[in-house]
N, C-alpha and C positions, 0 to 999 in steps of 0.2 A: 353971634353973627359969623365969626370965623368958623365955628363948629358946623353951622348950617351950610356954609360954602364947601367945607370938607365933605360933608355927607352927600352933596349934590355931585361932586367930582368923583366919577366911578373908581379910578385906581385908588384914591385915598379912602373911598368908602369900603373898598375891599380890605384895606389895612385896618379899618376900625371894626369890621364885621368878623374877619378871620385873621386876627393878629399873629397867631402862631405860624400859620401857613405863610403869611406875608413876611414874617421875620426870616423864616428859613429860606424862602425864595429870594428875598433881598440879599441875604448873606451870601448865598451861592452866586448871585449875579455880580455882586461887588467883588467877590473873591476871584471868580474865573472870567468875568467880563472886563474887569478893570485891573484888579490886583496882579494876576498872573502875567498879562501882557506888559504891565508896568514893570514888574519884576524882571522880565526878560529884556526889556528895553534899557532899564537902568544898569543891569548887570553887564550888558554888552557896550553901553555908551560911556559909562563912567568907571573910573578905577578908584574905589573907596578903600581906605586903609583897613586892615584887618583889626578887629572883627566886625567893623561897621559894614563891610562888604556882604556879610551874612544877613544883616538886619534891615538896613536902609532900603534895598531893592524890594524886599517883601513886606514893607510896612503896610501898604493898603490891603495886602492879602490877609495878614494876620489880624488886622484891626477891623475887618469887615463885620464880625459879630457885634463889636461895640458900636460901630457906626450904625448898623441896622437897629440896634436897641434904642439909640438916641433918636433915630428917625421915627420909630414906632411910638416912643414916648411923646414926641412932638405932635405927631398926627393925632394921637388919641387924647392929647391934652391931659394925660393922667400921670401923676407922680406916684412912685412906689417906694417901698422901704428898701432903698439901696444907698448906703453911705460908703463911698469908695475908700475913704481914708479914716474910717471910724477908729477911735482910739480904744484899745482893749485895756482893761484894768489888770494888766500883767506886766512884769518887768521886761525891759527891752531884750533881755537874753532869750525870751520866748521866741522872738522873731528870728534871731540868729541861729537858734538850734535847728530850725527847719532846713535851711540850706547846708548847715554843717552836717546834719544827719545824712542828707542825700549825697553829699560829697564823700563822706566816709563810706557810704554804701558803694559808691563808684570805685573807691580804692580797694575795698574788699572783693568786689566782683572782678576787677581787673587782675588782682593777685590770684583769685580762684581760676581765672581764665589762663593763667600761665605767664603773666607779665611780671618781670623782675621788679621788686620794690626799689631797687637802685635806679632803674629806668624811670619809674614814677617820681621818685624824689628829685632826680636831675631835671626832669621835664617841668615839675612844679616849681623848682627853684629858679629856672630860667624863664618861665612864662607865667609866674604868679599873677602879674598884673592883668593878663588876659582872662584869668579866672574871675576876677572882680568885674571886668567889663561884661563878660558873658552873663554873670548873675544879674547885674543891674539892667542890662538890655533885655534879658529874658523876662524879668519881672515887669518892667515898665512898658515894654512894647508887646511882646507875645502874651505875657500873663494878663495884663490889664486889657489888651486888645481883644483877647478871646473871652476872658472871664466876665467882663461887664455884660457881654451878650449871653454866653452859655449859662453860667450859674446866676449872674445878676438879674437877667431879664427872663430867659427862657425857662429855667427850672421852676421858678415860682408860678409861671403861667401854666406849665404842664402839671404841676402839683395841684393847682386849683381844679383841674379837670379830671385827673387820673389818680391822685394820691402820689406820695413821694416815691414809692418803690417802682411803680409803673413808669412814672416820670423819669426816673433815673435810667431805666433801660431804653426808653424812647430817646432820651438825650444821647445816650451812648451810641445808638444806631445813627442818629443824625450827625454826631461828631465824627464817627468813622467815615460816613459817606462824604462829609465835608473834606476829609483828607483822601478822597478816593484815588488820587494819583499814586499814593503809597500802595494801594491794593494791587498795583501792577508790579510791585517789587519782587525780588527773589524771596522764596519761602523763608530763608534764613533771616531775612530782615522783617518780613511781614508778620510772622507768627509772634516773635517777641514784642513787636510794636503793638499788636492786638492785645497781648497780655498786659502791657504797660498802660495802654489807654483805658482798658477795662478796669484795672486796679485803681487808676487815677480817678476815673468817673465815680466809683464807689466811695473812694476816700473824700472827694470833694462834696458829694451829696451828704455824707456824714458830717463834714465840716459845716455845711449849710444849716443842717438841723441843730448842730451843737452850738455854733457861735453866731448864727444869724446871717443875713444876706449882706456880707461885707466883701466886696470885690477885691480889695487889696490883699486880704488874707488868702483868697483863692489864687490870686496872682502870685503871691509868694510861694505857695505850694506848687503851683504849675511851673513857675520859673525855676524853682529849686530842683524839681525832677529833671528838667531839661538841661540846665546849664552844665552839669558835669559831662554829659554825653557830648554836647557841642564843643566843650573844651578839649576833651580827649580825642574826639574824632578829627579835629583839625591840627593835631600834632603828628608829625611823621615818626615819632619815636616808638609808637606802639604799632606792631605789625597788623595788617588788615585782618588776617585770620584770627588773631587774638582779640581784635576789636569785635568781630562777629561772635566769638565765644562769650565775651563780656556782655554783649547785647542780649544773648540768649539767657545768661544767668540773671541779668537785670530784669528780664521779663518775668521770670519765676519769682523774684524778690518782690516786685511791685504788685504782681497779681496776688501774692500771699498777703501783703499789707492791705490790698483792696478787699480781699475776702474777709479779713478781720473787721474792716470798716463796715462791710455789708452785714455781718453778724450784729454789730453794734447798732446799725441802722434798723434792722429788724426788731431788735430789742426795744429801741426807742419807739418804734411804731406800735408795739404791743403795750407799752407802758402808757402812752398818751396819744390818742388819735388827734386830739385838739392841737397838740404841738406840731403835728405834721402839716396841718392847714395854716397855722399861724405861728411860725417860729419866733421866739422872743428876740427882739432886737433892741436892747437897752440903749437909751440916749441916742436914738437914730435920727438923723436929719433927713428929710425926704429930698431926693434928687429931682 
């Protein structure tokens, strides 16, 4: 009965007939029609303590993909293989190694950029609590807010239509356009960002085929890449020109990691076409 009513109502009928286009459209509308104005209003109206001042105002902006995915699932009355907090049969250290690795990468790239190890140590010793806040907020707000939509909902849909390799590049283009305000940034910021988002896209697609559709793992990877940069960028101890140099080096590092993931992705595609269409998701509860 409800499904028939949905089919008669044209906007919802569009959602059921063209779910991918509907998802992308809805995500952009929520982000730039509601999220960005809310961000500007909250930022100017309220004074949030740091680092909450970075995350609370942009909450609707960064969770738009997750909200859109939930709306599409409700409209289509279709559950899919996504378990946000599925437990992996791996020791807990597996999850800590991801943010630890990206943080060590940030230390190495900052030193390569010319930042003194003493400055880094003093900054870390005085602000270590902020590091944990950034990691937690990145994973649970930005990571889950984006990845439930991008990798949790959109990538499987694109994979059904185009195969995983094409789906990965289509998602990369959509993800870049969703951040289109960054495209107006200075070249010194834009080029490394494009390298990082490209590398991260390849890495997350390989993660999707390797471990299954588990948004929390995607969120950990996404948040782990972001949190060191957010931490260091908001400290005055590191000079701006050295921050830019660090950003450039980080771009090369994450693009290199992503290209390795792309090679592994191509190898998986050659080994098993069936695996691309139906990635194994052991012990998965449907959302």
